[in-house]
N, C-alpha and C positions, 0 to 999 in steps of 0.2 A: 228775470230775477235780478233785482238790484242788490248790490253789495256795498256795505259801509264799513270803512276802517276807522276805528276811534282814534288810533295813533296816540299822539301826546295831547290831544285836545281834551279840554275839560267840559266843553259843551258844544252843541251844534245841532244840525239837522240829521234826522235818522235816514231820510231818503231825500233825493234832490229832484225827483220827478214823481208825478202821481203814480202810486203803485197800481199795477195791473197784474195781480197774481194769476198764473195759468191754472187751468182746471186740473192738469195732470199732477202738479206738485203743490199748488196753493201757497207758495212762498211769497210773502210780501217783501221781506228784506232779509238779507243775510248779514249779520253783524260780526265783524272780526276785530281783534285788538292786537295790532303789531306795533312794537316799540321801534322807534327810529334811533339810530345811534351807530357807534362803531361796530357793535355786535347786535344787530337787530334780532329780535326773537318774538315768538307768538305767545301772548298771555292767554291762557285757557280759562274760559268761564267754567265755574263749578256749580253754582246754584242760581236759581231764578224763582221769583214769586210775584204774583199779581196783587194789586191792592183791591179794596172792596168794590170799586167801580168797574174794574176790569179794563180800563183804558191806560193804566200805568203799571209798570212792572219794574222790579229791581233785579239786578244781576251782579254777582261778585266773582272776581277772577282769583287765580291762585296766588297773586301777590297782595291781595287784600283791597284792591280797588273796587268800590261799589258804585254802580251807575244806576240812575233812574231814567227810564225810557217812557216818555209821554207819547203814546201812539195817536192820541187825538190831536195833540198840538204839534206833532212831528218835531220833538226836541229830545235831546238827551243831555244829562248833566252828571258830572262826577261829584257825588255827595260826600264821600268819605274815603280815606286811605287808612286802613287798619294795620297795614304792615305785616299781616299774616293771613293765611288762607281762611276762608269762611267754610263752615261745615253745614250750616242751615240758615234759612232766611224766613222771615214772616213780615208781611206788609199790611195786614188787615187789622190794625189796632184801632182803639177807640179814637185816638187822635190821628187823623188821616196822614199827617206829615211825618209820623214816627214809624220806625221799623226796628225789628229785632234781628240781630245777627249773632250766630254762634261761631266762635273762633277756635283756632287750633289749640289754644292754651286752655281749653275746656271752660272758658268763661262765656257769658252772654252779655252783649252790650246793646243799649238802646240809643239810637241816633235820631236827629231831626233832619229831614231832607231840605228844609227851608233854611234854617240857621246853620246846618252842618255841624252842630255841636253835640257833644256827648250828653245824653239825658241821664243815663244810669248805667251802672256796671254791676252785674250779678254773678256771683261765684257760688260754687257748691258742688259741681260735678268733678269727678275724678277720672273721667274718660271722655272721649269725644262725643259731643252732642250731635245727633244725626236727624233729629226731628223737633220741630216747634209747632205746636197746635194752639190756636187762639180761640177762645170762647166766642160764640156768636155776638155777645155783647161787647167784646173787646176788653173786658175787665180782667180776665184771667188768661194765663198761658201755661201750657205744659211743655217742658223740655225733657227730652228722652235721650238717654245714653244706654250703653249695653248693660250697665249694672244698676241703674236707678232711674226713676222718673220723679220730677219735682214740679209742684204746682206753685205758680208765682202770682202775686197780686200786682197787676200792672199800674194800679193807682199809687201804691207805695213802693213798688219794686222790691217787696219783701217775700221771702219764701214762706208759703202758707203750709204746705204739707210735702212729705217726701215718701216715696214708695221704695221700700227696701225689699230685696228678694234674695234668695239663695244664689250663690255664684254659679252653681251648676245648672240653673234654669235659664236665666238670661231673658232680656226683654226684646221683643221684636218692634213693637210700636205702642204708644199710649197717646190717645187723641180724643178730642171732644166730638160728640155726635152733633151734626148740624141742627140748628133750631131746637136744641134741647139742653137740659142740664145734666147730661149723662156723660161719664167718661168711660171709654172702652179701652181695656188693657189687653194686649195680645202678647203671649209669651212664646218662647222657643219650643216648649213642649206641646204646642197647639192648643193650650188652654186659653179661653177668651172669657173675661169677666167684665161686667158692666157695674159701674159705681155711681152713686149719687155725688154730685160735685160738692155740695155744701157740707154734707155729713160724712162723705166717703163711706156710706153704707153700701154693701154689695147687694145690688138689685137682682142679678141673676148671672148664671154661667151657662154658656152654650155647650151643648153635648158634644162628645167626640164625633168626628166624621166617620162614615162607614169604612171598615177595613179594606173593602174592595177598591176604594178610591182615596186612600189615606195619603196625604202629602204633608210635608212640613211647610207651614205657612211662612212666607217671607214678606209679602206685600199685601196691602189692604186698601179698600176704597169703599166709601159710603155715599149713597144717593143724597141729593139735597134735602129730601124729606126725612132722612135718617131711618128709613124702613128696611133697606136692603144693604147687606154687607157682602162685598166681593172679596175673595181671598185666593191667593195663588202662591206658588213657590216653584221648586225645581221639578216641574212637570208641565205637560200641556193641558192639564185639567184646571178648570176654574170652578170654585165652589161659591154658590150664591145662597146666602143665609137670609131668612126672614127674621128680622130682629123682634117683630111683634109676636110672631108665633114661636120664636126661639128654636128654629129648626132649619135644617138644610133642605131647600126645596128644588134646587136644580144644580146639575153638574154639566158644564159646557166643556167640550173637547175642542181645543184649538187645532189648527192644521199640524201636520206631522213635522213641518219645518220648525215649529216652536218646541223647544226642549226645556226651557226655563222662562219664567216670567219675572221681569225686573221691576216693573212699575205698573200700577193700575190707577185709573182716574176716569170718573164719569164725565160725559160731555153734557153740560147743562143745555136746557132748551126753554125758551120763554113760554112755551105753550103746554108743558107737561106737568106744571104745578109741582115741580121738584121731584117727581117720580121719573128720574132719568132712565132712558131706555138704551142709550148708546154708551158703551163702555170702551175706553181706550186701553189697549193691552200692549205694553212694551216688552218685547221678548229679547232673548239673548243675542239674536242676529242684528240688533239695532233698528228693527222696524217696529213701528207702533201701529197696530191694527185696531180699527174701530168696528165693533160688532154690535148688532142689535140683539139685546138679551131675549127678546120675545121670539123673533124669527131665527135667531142664531145665524144670521147672514153677515158676511163681511161687507161693510159699506164702503170703506176707503182705508187707505193706509198712507203713512208718511215715513220718510226715511228710506234708506236702501242699504244693500250690502256694502257698497262703496262709501256711502256717507251715512253711517249709522248714528243713532240717537243714544245718548247716555242717560238723559233724564228729561222730563217734560213737566209743564204746568199749563193748566187750562184756565182761561179767564172766567170769573164768576158768571158773566152773562153768556158765555159760550161763543164769543166771536173770534177769539184769538187762541192760538196754541203757541207757547214759547218752548222751544226745544234746544237743549244744549247738545251739540253734536260731539261725536267722538274725537273730532279734530280740534275741539275747543271753541268753535264758533257758536253763535247764537242765531237760530232761525225763528222768524215770526211767521206763522201760517195763518191764512184766512180760512176760517171754517166755512164761510159762505162759498168761497171758491171750491173748496174740497167737496162740499155737499151740493154743488150746483146741479149736477145730473140727478142726484137723489131727490132734491126738492123741486124739480121742474113740475109745473102744474100740468095736469092731464089735458087732452084735447077738449075743446069746447063742445057744447051740446050740438049734435048734428043729427040729421035724418038721412036715411038711405033713399035717394030719389030713384035710382035705377041700379040694378046689379050689374057690375062690370065683369067682363071675362076674367077668368082666373089668371090667364097669362099676361094680363095688362097691368094689374096693380097687386103687388104682394104686400099684405098687411104686416108680415113679419119683417120686411125690410126696414120699415120706418117705425115699427112697434106701434102702429096706429090701429087700434081695434075699432073698426067702424061698426058700431052696433046701435040699435035703437035704444032709447032711454038715456038717462043722465049718468055720466061717469062721475064717480066720487072724486071730489077735489078738496084739498085741505081748507081753502078759504075762498069765499066769493068776493068779488070786487066789481065795481062799476065798469072797469075796463074790460074784464072778462065777459061781462054781459054784452058790451058793445061788440066785442069780437064775435060773440055767438050770433048776434043779429047779422053782422056783415057776412059771416059764413053762410048763413041761410040764404041771403040774397045772391051771393056769388055762385053758390052751388047749383043754381038753376040754369047755368049755361050749358053749352053743348060739350060733353066730355069725350065725345067720339070724334072730335075734329082731328083730322090726320096730321095737321101741322103741330099739334100739341103732344102727339105720341112720341115717347122717348124709348130708348133701349132698356132692357131689363124690367119691362112692365111698368115704368114710371110715366107720369103724365105731367107735362110742363105746366099746364093750367092749374092743376092741383098743387104742384110745388109752389107756384106763385101765390096761391091762396094761403098755403101753409106759411110761406115766407112773410107775407103781410101780417099774418096773425101773430107770429112769434118774433119777427124781426131778423131771424137767422135760422140756418139749418142746424139740426143736432150735430154736435161735434163728432159723435161716433160715426155718423153716416154722411158727413160733409163731403169727404173725398169720393164716396160712391155716387153721391148726387151730382157732383161736378163732372165726373166722368160721363154720367148719363146726359147731363145738360149739354156738354161739349161734344158728345157723340164721338169719343176718341176711338180711332180704328185699331190702335195697338198693333202697328206694323213692326213686328219684331225684326223681320228680315231686313227691311229698308233701314231701320234704325241701326241695326248691327253693321250694315254697309257704311253708314255715315261714321259710326264710332271707329270702325276699322281703319279709316283714313288717318287716324291719329290726331294729334293736337295741331290745330291750324297755326300757321306762322304768325298770324295777327295776335294770337293769345299766348304766345310762348312766355312772355314776360308779364303775364297778367298780375302776378303777385306783387310786382313793383308798383303798379298803379292802384291796385285794390288789395292792400295787405289784410288778409283774413286770418284770424287766429287759428281756426280749425283747418287742419290740413285736408281732412276729408271733404269738408265743404268747398274748399278751394279747388280740389281735383274735380268734384262733380260740376262746379261752375265752369271750369275750363273745358271739360268734355262737352257740356251742353252747348256752350258758345261755339266750340269747334264744329259740332254737328250742325248748328244753324248756319255757320259760315260755309260749310261744305254743301249744305242744301241750297243756299242762295249766296252768291258772291257779295251781294251788297252788305250782308251782315258782318263781313270781315272789316268793313269800313264804318260801321255804325258806332259812333262813340258812346251812345247812351244805352246800347244793348245790354251790357253787364248790369246797369242800374235797373233796367226793366225786367231782366230775367232773375235777378238775385232773390227776391222774395219767393218766387216759385221754386227756385233751386233749394232754398232752405226748407220749404214746405215739403217738397217731394225728393229730398236727397237720398232716400232709400229706394226710390223707383225712378231711375233716370229716363226710362221710356215715357212714362206718364208725364214727367216734367217737360221733356222735349215737346211732346204733342200738345200739352196745355199752352206752352209758350207759342208754338207754331199756330195753334188755333187762335190765340189772342192776337197775334200779328195779322193774320189773314182777315179777321172780322173786326176787332176793336181798334186796329191800327190801320184802317183803310185810308188811303191817300196820304199816308205819313211820309212817303218816300218820293213823292212827285217833285219836290223842290230840293231833293238831296244834292249836296250835303247840308243845306239849310233846313231849319225847322219847317214843319208843314204849315205854310202860311194860310193855305185854304182851310185847314182844320181850325187854326187859331182864329181865323176870320169868323167861322161859324160860332165859336165860343163868344167872341166879342159881340156879334150881333145879338145873340141870346141875352148876354149880360146887359147890353144897351136897352133891350126891350124891358127887362125885368128890374134893373137897378141902374137907371141912367146916372144917378148921382154918384154912385161908386165908380162907374166908368169915367165920368168927368173928372173925378178925383185922381184916377190913374193918369188921365191925359194931362191934367194940370201939373203932375209931378213927373211927367215923361216916363211913365211906367207902361210898357207895351205888354201885349199878350205873351210875348216870349219870356216875360218875368213873372206874371201872375197866373199863367195857364200852363206853359210848357214845362216848368219844373215838376208840376203835379203829374203831367202825362208821362214824361220820360221815366219817372220813378214809380209810376202807377200808385201814387199816394203812400208808398212805403216809408218815406221820410217823415211824413206828418202824422201818421197813424200808428197806434200800437198794434200788436199782433192780433188781438181779439177784434179790434175795430176794423182792421184791414180785412180779416176773414169775413166779418159781417157785411162789409161793403161789397166784396166780390161775390158773396152769395147773391146779392141783388144784381150786380153787373152781369154775371153769367146767366141769370134768369130772365134778362130783358134784352131789348134791342141793342145793337152796338152803339147807338147814339146815347145810351144811358151813361157811358163813361164820360162823354163830353158834357152832358148835363150835370154830372157830379162835380166837374171843375167849376161850373157856374154856381152850383148850389154851395160849394165850399166857400167861394168868394162872398156870396150873398150872406151866408151864415156868419162870416167873419168880418162883416162890414164895419162893425164898431171899432175893433182894433185897427183895421186897415185905414179907416178914415182919420184915425189919430196919428198915422204914420206920415212923415213928411220927407224922410231921407230914403234914398234908394237902397242904402245898406240895410235899413230897417225892413223894407219890403223883401229884399233877398233873404234876410234872416227868417222872416215870417214864413216864406214858402219853402224853406229847407229844414225847418225844425217843427217839432210837435207843439201843438197849441191846445189851449183849454177849450175844446170844442166837443160837443156831444154828437157822436156819429149818427145816433138815431134821428136827431133833428136834421142833419144833413141829408139822410136817406129820404125822410119825409119831404124835404124840400125838393129833392130830385124828382120824386113822383109828382109833386105839384107842378114842377117845371115841365115834365113830360106831357102833362095833361093840358096846361094853359099856354104853352108856347104856340104861336101861330104856325100854320103849315108852311108858309113861304120861308120862314127862317128856321124851321125845325130841322135839326140835323138828320132825322130819320128819312127825310125826303131826298137827301143827298148821299146817304150811306146805304149800302146793300144790306139785305137781311142776312141772318146767320147762315154760313155755309160750313159744313163739317169737313174735316180732312178726308181724303179718299182712301179707301182700303187698298192694301197691297203696296202701292207706291204713293209717296207724298206728291201733291200737286206742284207744278212749276210756279215759282214766285218770281215774277218779272215786272212788278208794278213799281218801276223806278226808271229814271232816265239812263238808258243803257250806255249811251255814248259817254256820259259823264263818269259812270262807273268804270267803263273800259279805259277811258283816258286816265282816270285816277289809278286804275290798276297798272297801266303801263308806266305812268309816272312813278308810282310806288315801286314798281320793279326796278326802274332805272335808278331811283333814289336808293333802293336797297342794294343794288350792285355797287353804286358809288360808295354807299356807306360801308359795304363789305371791303372794297378796296381801301377806303380810308381807314377802316378798322384794322386791316392787315398792316398798312403802313404805320398806323399809330401804335399797333401792337409791337412792331419792330422797334420803333423809336422808344416806346415805353420799356421794352426789354433792355435796349441799350442804356436808356436813362436809369433803369432799375439797377443794371450792373454798375453804372457809374455811381449811382447813389449808394448802392451796397458797398462799393469799394470805399467811397467817401465815409460812409457810416463806419465801416470797419476801421479805416484809418483814424477817424475821430475817436472811435471806441478804444483803439490801441493807445492813442495819445492820452485819452482820458484815463485809461487804465494805468499807463505809465505815471501820469500825474497823480492819480490816486495812490499808486504804489509808493511814489516819492513822498507824498503827504503822509501816507500811512507809516512809512519808514521814519520820517521826521517825528511824527506823533509818537511812535513807539520809542524812538531815542529819548524824546522828552519824558515819556512815561518811565523809561528805564532809569534816566537820571533822577527823576522824582522818586522812583521806587528805591534807587540806591541811597538817595538822601534820606528817605524815610527809614530805610534799613539801617543806615548809620545812626540816625537818631534813636531808632528802636534798640540798636545794639548798645548805644550809650546808656539809654534808659535801662536796658536789660543788665548792663554791667553794674550800674548804680544799684539796681535792685538786687543783683547777685551779691554786691558788697554788703548791702544792708542785710541780706539773708545770711551771708557768711558771718557777719558780726553777730547777728542774732543766733546763728547756729553755734558760734564759738561760746557766746554767753550761755546758751542752753547746754552745750557740751560741758562747759566749766561747771555749771550748776549741777548737771547730771553727774560729772566726775566727782564733785564734792559730795554729792549725795551717795554716790557709789562707794567712795572712800570711807565715808562715815558708816555706811552699811557694812562695808568689808571689815572696817575696824571693829564694829560691834560684833560682827560674826566671828572675827579672830579672837576677840576677848571671850566670847562665849565658847569658842573652840578651845582656847587656852584653859578656861575654867573647866571645861569638860575633860581636857587632857590632864590637867592637874589631878582631877578626881580619878581619871583612869590610871595615871602614874602611881598615885597613892594606892589604888586598888592593886595595880600590878606589883608594886613593891611589897605590899602585904602578901600577895599571892607568892611572890618570889621567896620571901623569907620563909613562908610556910613550906614551899617546895624544897628550899635549901635544907631546912631542918629535916624534912622528910628524906631528902637525898642523903644527908649525913647519917641519919638513922639507918637508911638502906645500906650505905657504905660500911658502917660499923658492922651491920649484920653480915654484909658480904665479906668483910675482912675476917670476921669470925669464921664464916664458912670457908674462906680460903685457908685460914690457919688450920682449921680442922682437916680440910682437904690436903694441906701441906703435910700435916703429921701423918695422915693416912697414906699419902703418897710416899713419904719417907719410909714409913713402916713397910709399905708394899715394896718399895725399892730395896730396902734392906733385905727383906725376905727374898726378893728376886735375886739379889746379888748373892745371898747365901746359897740359894738353890743353884744358881749358875756356877758358883764356886764349887759346890758339891759335885755338880755334874762335870765341871771341868776336871776336878780331882779324880772323879770316877773315870772319866774318859782318859785322863792322863795315866791313871793306874792301869786301866784296861789296855791302853796303848803300850804302856811300859811292859805290862805282862806279855803282851803280844810281841813287842820288840824283843823282850828277853827270851820269849819262846823262839822267836825267829833266830835270834843270835845263838841261842843254845843249839838250835838245829843247825845253824850255819857253822857254829863252832864244831859241831860234830862232823859236818861235811868237810870243812877246810882242814888244812894241815896245821900243825903246831906252829908253823912259821908265821902264820897269819894271826896268831892269837894276839900278839901285841898291837898290831895295826887295828885290829878290830876293837880292841879295848879303847884305843885312842879315839877311834871314830865314835864309839858309843858315848864316851864322855863328852865329845863335842855336841852330839845330838841332844844329850840330856841338858847340857848347858843352854843350847838354843831353845829347847822347849821351856826351860825355866825362865829364860829371858822373855820369851813371848808371853808366858803366863803373867809375869810381872808387868809387862807392858800393857796387857789387857786389863789387869786390875787398875793400873795407873790411869788408863784411858777412861775406865768406868767411873773412877773417882772424880776425874776432871769433868766428865760430862755431868755427873750429879751436882758438882759444885757450880758449874755454869748455869744449869737449870735453876738451881736454888737462887743464885744471884739474880737471874733474869726475872724470876717471879717476884722477888723482893723489890726490884726496881719498878716493875709494872704496878705493883700494889701501891708503892709510895707515890708514884706519879699520879695514879688515879685519885688517891686521897688528897694529894696536893691540889690537883685540878678541881676536885669537888669543893675544897675550901676556898680556892681563889679562881673562879671560872672565867673572869674577864681578862685574865692575862693570856697573852698569846702562848699557844702551846709550842714548847720547844721540841724539836725533832729528837725522838728517842733513838731511832735507828736511821743510819744514813742510807743504807741499802741492804739488800738481802745478803750481799757478800759479807758486810760487817757483821750481820746477825749470825750468819752461818760460820764466820771465822772464829767466833768465840767458842764454838763447839768443835771437839776433835772429830775427825772424819775416820771412817773405817779404812778408807784407802790409805790414810796417813799411818794408821796403825799397821796396816798390812805391809807398808813399805819399810817399817822400822826393822823388822826382823822376820825371819821365817818361823812359821808356826805349823803345828800339826794341822792337816786339812780339816779334820772333823772339828778340832777345837776352833779353828778359824771360822768355820761355817757357823758354829753355835754362837760365837761372839758376834759375828756380823748380824745374825738374826736378832740377837738381843739388842744390839745397837740400833737396828732399824726400828724395833718396837719402841725403844726409848725415844728415838727421834720423833716418831709419829705421835706418841703421847705428848711429848713436849711441844710439838708444833700445834696440835689441837688446843692445848692450853694457852699457847701464845695467841692463837686466833681469837679465842674467847675473850682474853684480856683486851686485845686490840678492839674488838667490837664493843665491849663495854666502855672502853675509853672514848671511842668515836661517838657513841650515843651521849655520853656525858658531855663531851666537847660541844656537840651540836646543840644540846639543850642549854648549855651555859652561854654559847654564842647568841642564841635566840634571845635569851634574857638580857644579854648585854646590848643587843641591837635595838630592842623595843623602846627604850627611853630616847635614843637618838632619833628614831622615826617619829616619835610623838613630838620631839622638839622641832623637827623639820616641818 
């Protein structure tokens, strides 16, 4: 498989050597796009589309680069850079050089691949366009997005019609049916309608699929004749609709590995008249399977789980498949290579001459059903008829010849006839046929013994001389060469043995036993006499080749001689590499099909035939380098022509110079143990072995000494490197320090400048702030002045109202005081009246008490006088006069005290009433203290104790007077308290009135 990297190139070749796609994968070329730069990245391809011829395709990547790939001319060109990802492409327009591309901005553009200019720009979609369908005439195009489909006229690039739907339904795909004027619209609810393109008249609607196999359709495909519609979705079922009968006629169940279908496309065939039978189904696992709709058989598949496919397009003529891989690369497949096994012609017409034993030839091994009659074949040709006639003639030979019998029931003569008829063995049975032709013994025990000896010392460093990318292939090659070296010592010194063994190792890398035995059989039979002149090339074999070439093409040999070109240059490179350098894989396998089926001299004749078939380019070569290049690289040579030339040389070469007279017939390897191989000059090999051993020992000593020196040198170098690194580090640190100092100075200078600028800015801001503050202050003062004026006006109003209210309250208070004064006067008169009455009552009581006491005293005196003697009469009389005088004095004192108390109370009441009236009339004046303290208040009133101390009184009289004085004092004190409370209330109210104007003024 060839791989091409577009890189930054705008044009170039797609492949650099003739493609030879393998049957197993069919890949012609793998195209990748890697950008080169500081940050290389892979540009992923997103869309691909073929043109009407099928030999050109366009592909767009996610950066908007659009390339045209000409598969016929082996060229690619960058035709446009759209700078945005493409979502759909169409290349089959009426003008072959134009193509449509839908972009990520929901627009559609038309470009020309020749002029690389924009032809038209179409807008109208409101979501991403995922499908572009072009009418068969190339005149119309339908672009589809999830919410609408639009029909465009590609002559004028104007929108002709627009399909609007409900948002809840959604569109799956709208496209033209091939070779018709019908538009098919498929919606997300599984409804499918067919419309007339010109009138947009609905022609029909397909019925709903059966409920037992109902799936939501996601992808669709139509055959080239427009008769069959294939639909699939998130299921492994495929529905096939007959559009003529408008019904579902088949349901195909894909393998269980398929859970969802991502893409459907029919594979065109030149001989089916548009009724395509092969359908490509791309599933969720990235594998595209191609099935036959009639037989429901899987024909072939492309892609794998490791290299999955994301989308594909098939060319209109069915030769190529372009697939965009999941890794973003683009694979081009050859349908011919993929269908090579399917389309192989059947065996020619044969007749059964004689029945063979059942154990001799198994028809199932080669799938050759030998029956009488004609086998059906797709097409007849003159060549097939010639093959049929040749087979009839050759089959008349003796099939029972013992020398032609092979293991597993095969016959060498029959295989040769088959090989001449088809030119090669079937790929599926090639390895089986080779094993039978070479009669491999499969000595597992002997081979295991050789493998157990390990890697031979001669091939320990094989990867240095032959760097192979695959580690597995390198290990298999190393083991095989080691086994050959352990089998025969000469192979450890054979320089060309890796070249000779490599193609077989690559072919049999999964079966190392078969690989070893094939190479051993090749060496024993087809490499006879190669080692007689070891270590020089086999001069005897090259002489045989030169003799045959001289006989058949003397001119070419003379040309070699004239330019000093020996057989070691034109023959030995082909032999030592067994043609692997000059042939492709398929050509090499076809050649060895013939080599293993013929005499060992066939290989030598192949060298001669290769030179004779290449005589034209060889005769034009004059330099030795040109000859060397020719025999070490692939050339434009048909291997079938070379093989026919070999057979011709085998038949026409004289016996005296024919190699088969000097080479032994085929000899197979012996069973159980491999034969001893000693066809070489033993003394030379032994000498070389001894010399090699001596050289190896010397080399080991030298290597040990060199290792010691290298270790010491490494230490010295390491120390020097460390010292240099330390000095460099110190120098870097010093430079870094200087740099940072400079940076600090610069930063400080910048900071100073910034500070200066900042200070200037601050000053400016301060000035502006002061101006603003001044303006704000003036505005605030004006506002405050206005508010104060308003407040003053409000206070004036409030003062006026308060003055008015005060006047009213003063007037009311004056009226209340007058009323109170009247009440006090009335109470005073009442109190005076009550006091007078009380005094009179007290006086009466006191007089009554005094009279009673006097009578008692008189009675006592009378009784005392009666008891005492006459002498005491005078003293008693004197005493009685004293007591009477004392009682009279105490009575007078009590009356005087009562009068003083009444006068004091009267005076106090008058003072309190006058003060209250004066305060009510003038409330703003400060109140003068009326009483200094309680002592002064109480000093104005006479005390009972004072009265008691003045003179002695009668006890009962004194008790009565004291009780009356206490009652008078209590009544007076209560009255004084009431007056005080009244005065305090009036004072507080007057003070409040006086303070209110001052508060309002403040």
